[in-house]
C-alpha positions as CSV (number, residue, x, y, z in Angstrom):
1,X,4.7,-8.5,-2.2
2,X,4.0,-11.9,-0.7
3,X,5.5,-13.0,-4.0
4,X,8.5,-13.5,-2.1
5,X,7.5,-14.5,1.4
6,X,8.0,-18.4,0.9
7,X,11.0,-17.9,-1.3
8,X,12.6,-16.1,1.2
9,X,11.8,-18.2,3.8
10,X,13.8,-21.1,2.3
11,X,17.1,-18.6,2.4
12,X,16.6,-17.6,5.7
13,X,17.7,-21.2,7.2
14,X,20.8,-19.9,7.8
15,X,19.7,-16.6,9.1
16,X,17.7,-17.1,12.2
17,X,19.6,-15.2,14.6
18,X,20.3,-12.3,12.1
19,X,18.6,-9.3,12.9
20,X,19.6,-6.9,10.1
21,X,21.3,-3.9,10.2
22,X,20.5,-1.1,12.7
23,X,18.2,1.7,10.9
24,X,19.3,4.5,12.7
25,X,22.6,4.3,10.2
26,X,21.1,6.7,8.0
27,X,20.1,10.9,9.2
28,X,17.1,10.9,11.4
29,X,14.2,12.7,10.2
30,X,12.4,15.6,12.4
31,X,9.1,16.2,11.7
32,X,6.9,18.9,11.9
33,X,5.1,19.7,15.3
34,X,1.9,21.3,13.9
35,X,-1.1,19.4,13.8
36,X,-2.2,17.3,10.7
37,X,-5.4,19.3,10.1
38,X,-7.9,19.4,7.1
39,X,-9.5,22.7,6.1
40,X,-11.4,24.6,8.2
41,X,-13.9,24.6,6.1
42,X,-15.1,21.2,6.7
43,X,-16.6,19.4,3.6
44,X,-20.4,18.6,3.4
45,X,-21.3,14.8,4.2
46,X,-19.8,11.9,5.0
47,X,-16.0,10.9,4.7
48,X,-15.3,7.9,5.2
49,X,-13.6,4.5,4.4
50,X,-13.8,0.5,4.5
51,X,-11.1,-1.9,3.9
52,X,-11.8,-4.6,1.3
53,X,-10.3,-7.9,1.9
54,X,-9.6,-9.9,-1.1
55,X,-7.1,-12.9,0.2
56,X,-5.1,-13.2,2.7
57,X,-1.4,-15.2,3.8
58,X,0.3,-16.3,6.4
59,X,4.1,-15.7,6.9
60,X,6.6,-15.5,9.9
61,X,6.9,-12.0,11.1
62,X,10.9,-12.2,10.6
63,X,10.3,-12.1,7.0
64,X,8.4,-8.7,7.2
65,X,10.8,-7.0,8.9
66,X,14.7,-7.0,10.1
67,X,14.4,-7.6,13.7
68,X,10.9,-9.8,13.8
69,X,11.0,-13.1,15.0
70,X,10.8,-15.8,12.5
71,X,9.0,-18.2,14.8
72,X,6.0,-16.1,15.3
73,X,3.4,-16.1,12.8
74,X,2.4,-13.0,11.0
75,X,-1.0,-12.6,8.8
76,X,-1.0,-10.3,5.9
77,X,-3.6,-9.1,3.5
78,X,-4.2,-8.4,0.2
79,X,-6.6,-5.5,0.4
80,X,-7.8,-2.3,-1.6
81,X,-9.7,0.5,0.6
82,X,-12.4,2.2,-0.5
83,X,-12.9,6.0,0.4
84,X,-16.3,7.8,-0.1
85,X,-16.3,11.5,0.0
86,X,-19.1,13.6,-1.0
87,X,-17.3,14.8,-4.3
88,X,-16.6,11.0,-5.0
89,X,-15.6,7.7,-4.2
90,X,-12.6,5.9,-5.4
91,X,-10.4,3.0,-4.5
92,X,-7.2,2.8,-3.1
93,X,-5.2,0.2,-4.5
94,X,-7.3,-3.4,-6.0
95,X,-6.1,-5.8,-3.9
96,X,-6.1,-9.3,-5.7
97,X,-8.9,-9.5,-8.8
98,X,-10.9,-11.8,-11.0
99,X,-8.0,-12.5,-13.2
100,X,-5.5,-13.5,-10.9
101,X,-4.9,-17.1,-11.5
102,X,-4.7,-16.7,-15.6
103,X,-2.3,-13.6,-14.3
104,X,-0.2,-15.7,-12.3
105,X,-0.5,-18.3,-14.3
106,X,1.0,-16.2,-17.4
107,X,3.5,-13.9,-15.9
108,X,4.5,-14.9,-12.7
109,X,8.3,-16.6,-13.5
110,X,8.3,-20.3,-13.6
111,X,11.2,-20.4,-10.6
112,X,9.0,-18.3,-8.6
113,X,5.3,-20.0,-8.9
114,X,6.2,-23.4,-6.4
115,X,6.8,-20.5,-3.9
116,X,4.3,-17.7,-4.7
117,X,1.3,-18.4,-2.6
118,X,-2.1,-16.3,-1.8
119,X,-5.5,-17.5,-0.2
120,X,-9.0,-17.7,-1.5
121,X,-9.4,-14.8,-3.3
122,X,-12.8,-12.5,-3.3
123,X,-12.2,-9.6,-5.4
124,X,-13.6,-6.1,-4.6
125,X,-15.4,-6.0,-7.6
126,X,-17.5,-8.8,-6.4
127,X,-17.6,-7.3,-3.0
128,X,-19.0,-4.0,-4.1
129,X,-21.5,-5.4,-6.9
130,X,-23.2,-7.6,-4.1
131,X,-23.6,-5.3,-1.7
132,X,-25.3,-2.6,-4.5
133,X,-23.1,-0.2,-4.7
134,X,-22.5,2.1,-7.8
135,X,-19.2,1.3,-9.9
136,X,-16.3,3.1,-9.0
137,X,-15.0,6.0,-11.4
138,X,-11.4,6.1,-10.3
139,X,-8.7,3.9,-8.6
140,X,-5.2,5.3,-7.3
141,X,-2.8,3.0,-7.0
142,X,-0.2,3.2,-4.3
143,X,1.9,1.5,-6.4
144,X,2.2,-1.0,-9.4
145,X,3.0,-4.3,-7.8
146,X,1.1,-7.0,-8.7
147,X,-0.9,-7.4,-5.7
148,X,-2.2,-4.1,-5.8
149,X,-2.7,-4.0,-9.4
150,X,-4.3,-7.4,-10.1
151,X,-8.1,-6.2,-10.0
152,X,-7.6,-3.0,-12.6
153,X,-9.2,-5.1,-15.1
154,X,-12.5,-5.5,-12.8
155,X,-12.9,-2.0,-13.4
156,X,-13.5,-0.6,-16.8
157,X,-15.3,2.3,-15.7
158,X,-12.5,3.6,-13.5
159,X,-9.9,6.1,-14.5
160,X,-6.7,4.7,-13.2
161,X,-4.5,7.2,-11.6
162,X,-0.7,6.7,-10.7
163,X,2.0,9.4,-10.7
164,X,4.0,9.8,-14.1
165,X,7.8,7.7,-12.8
166,X,5.2,5.3,-11.8
167,X,3.7,4.7,-15.4
168,X,7.1,4.9,-17.0
169,X,7.9,2.3,-14.2
170,X,5.6,0.0,-15.2
171,X,6.5,-0.1,-19.1
172,X,9.8,-1.7,-17.9
173,X,10.4,-5.3,-16.9
174,X,9.9,-6.4,-13.4
175,X,9.6,-9.8,-13.2
176,X,8.1,-11.2,-10.2
177,X,7.2,-7.4,-9.3
178,X,5.1,-6.2,-12.7
179,X,2.6,-8.4,-14.4
180,X,2.2,-7.5,-17.7
181,X,-1.3,-9.2,-17.9
182,X,-2.7,-6.8,-15.4
183,X,-1.6,-3.4,-17.0
184,X,-1.7,-3.9,-20.5
185,X,-5.5,-4.7,-20.8
186,X,-6.9,-1.9,-23.5
187,X,-9.9,-1.6,-21.2
188,X,-7.9,0.3,-18.6
189,X,-7.8,3.9,-18.6
190,X,-5.0,5.6,-17.3
191,X,-4.4,8.9,-15.9
192,X,-1.2,9.8,-15.4
193,X,-0.3,12.9,-12.4
194,X,2.4,14.9,-10.5
195,X,2.2,15.6,-7.3
196,X,3.1,19.3,-6.6
197,X,5.9,20.8,-4.4
198,X,3.2,21.9,-2.2
199,X,4.8,19.9,1.2
200,X,2.1,18.3,3.9
201,X,3.3,16.6,6.8
202,X,7.0,17.1,6.1
203,X,6.3,15.1,3.0
204,X,8.0,17.5,0.0
205,X,5.5,16.9,-3.0
206,X,1.5,16.3,-2.6
207,X,-1.3,16.3,-4.2
208,X,-5.1,17.1,-2.5
209,X,-7.5,15.3,-4.2
210,X,-10.8,17.3,-3.6
211,X,-8.8,20.6,-2.7
212,X,-10.3,20.7,1.0
213,X,-7.1,19.1,2.5
214,X,-9.2,15.9,3.5
215,X,-7.9,13.4,1.2
216,X,-4.3,14.0,0.3
217,X,-1.6,12.2,-1.7
218,X,2.3,12.1,-0.7
219,X,5.1,11.0,-2.5
220,X,7.0,7.9,-0.9
221,X,9.4,6.8,-3.1
222,X,12.0,3.7,-3.0
223,X,9.7,0.7,-2.8
224,X,8.7,2.1,-6.4
225,X,9.7,5.5,-8.1
226,X,6.5,6.5,-8.2
227,X,4.8,5.3,-4.8
228,X,2.3,7.1,-3.4
229,X,0.7,7.4,0.5
230,X,-2.5,8.8,1.5
231,X,-3.6,10.9,4.6
232,X,-7.3,10.6,4.7
233,X,-9.3,12.7,7.5
234,X,-12.8,11.2,8.3
235,X,-16.0,12.9,9.3
236,X,-15.0,12.4,12.9
237,X,-11.9,14.5,12.6
238,X,-9.6,11.5,13.2
239,X,-6.7,11.4,10.4
240,X,-5.7,8.2,8.8
241,X,-2.3,7.3,6.7
242,X,-2.0,4.7,4.5
243,X,1.5,3.8,3.2
244,X,1.5,1.6,0.7
245,X,4.4,-0.9,1.4
246,X,7.0,1.3,2.5
247,X,6.3,-1.1,5.7
248,X,4.7,-4.8,5.6
249,X,4.0,-4.6,8.9
250,X,3.2,-1.0,11.7
251,X,5.7,-2.6,14.3
252,X,8.8,-1.8,11.4
253,X,7.6,1.3,11.2
254,X,7.7,2.0,15.0
255,X,10.7,0.1,15.2
256,X,12.5,2.1,12.3
257,X,13.3,-1.3,10.6
258,X,13.9,-2.2,7.2
259,X,12.6,-5.6,5.4
260,X,14.0,-8.3,6.1
261,X,17.2,-7.9,4.0
262,X,16.7,-10.7,1.2
263,X,13.0,-9.5,0.8
264,X,14.1,-6.1,0.8
265,X,17.0,-6.8,-2.0
266,X,14.2,-8.5,-4.4
267,X,11.1,-5.9,-3.6
268,X,12.7,-2.6,-2.7
269,X,13.6,-0.5,-6.0
270,X,15.5,1.7,-4.1
271,X,16.7,0.3,-0.5
272,X,18.3,3.2,1.0
273,X,15.5,5.6,0.0
274,X,12.9,2.8,1.3
275,X,14.7,2.9,4.8
276,X,14.4,6.8,4.7
277,X,11.0,6.6,4.2
278,X,10.3,4.3,7.0
279,X,12.4,6.9,8.9
280,X,10.3,9.8,8.0
281,X,7.2,7.7,8.6
282,X,8.3,6.8,12.2
283,X,8.9,10.5,12.6
284,X,5.6,11.5,12.1
285,X,4.2,8.9,13.7
286,X,6.5,10.1,16.8
287,X,5.2,13.9,16.0
288,X,1.4,13.1,15.6
289,X,0.7,9.8,17.9
290,X,-3.1,10.3,17.0
291,X,-2.4,9.4,13.6
292,X,-3.5,5.6,12.6
293,X,-0.9,4.4,10.2
294,X,-2.4,1.9,7.9
295,X,0.3,-0.7,5.8
296,X,-1.3,-2.1,2.8
297,X,-0.9,-5.3,4.2
298,X,-0.9,-5.7,8.0
299,X,-4.1,-8.2,9.2
300,X,-3.2,-7.0,12.7
301,X,-4.1,-3.0,12.0
302,X,-7.2,-4.3,8.9
303,X,-8.4,-6.4,12.0
304,X,-9.0,-3.5,14.2
305,X,-10.7,-1.0,11.4
306,X,-13.2,-4.5,10.0
307,X,-13.7,-4.9,7.0
308,X,-16.0,-4.0,4.3
309,X,-19.2,-3.6,4.3
310,X,-18.1,-2.1,8.1
311,X,-16.9,2.0,7.6
312,X,-14.8,3.8,9.5
313,X,-15.8,7.5,9.6
């Protein structure tokens, strides 16, 4: 995602006062007023998560969403999310991995390399090994862009779950967005899956990972065809919604704002569908004010939740 931020800043010079199109041009989404609750029979044992920060970069707020200030700094993280459930642990995305420098050098287009930056990298695998945790056996990708899939090769023990639509998306060229060296190693154990037509929190398609309503994937297409979000209900009963790159900043969901238009044209596979996803997210947030929404890159949200080895439960 941040691969385009500095490049976009060059294009923004003549657009400092442009706030983007009003997000209300599409039809509003009405959220279900019913509480978002897990199964009445709680899972035995602890359900918790930890945000693993693998790298960080500074940008401008106005380059993250339309209407944001181009004079205000915004910190963006590259993250993985470690989820612990009595029936098994998994990673939601990988952040930047051990081989990011080689991947970037080999596959990032030459015209993009001067502009695409990332900070010091501490891969998720390195952090997990240092903490003495067992090897991860399942990774679920929110989507297949390079800053979410870089660490796949670091986890040869893991099955890599992604919807069939996203797996097909990765089979085609997307220069600067999908890096072939990240997804072609033979050690990667792909597992394509399909969400069912069972609605969850107004999202029409879902997949209950453990059958207890505590970790539920929902379809959020737009940014990529097979993007998914994760509803997670932790041991305390509090519910979190990991939304990938539907928005880069939580404020964009609150204000119902698309990404800065130049950035959106580059990174969002289907711009109208992505905007519809932002509107749906806003409606869900309005109907469920206790729900904690966690964009993949918003450091201001991550800072409040803390970082690995700290747990939220």
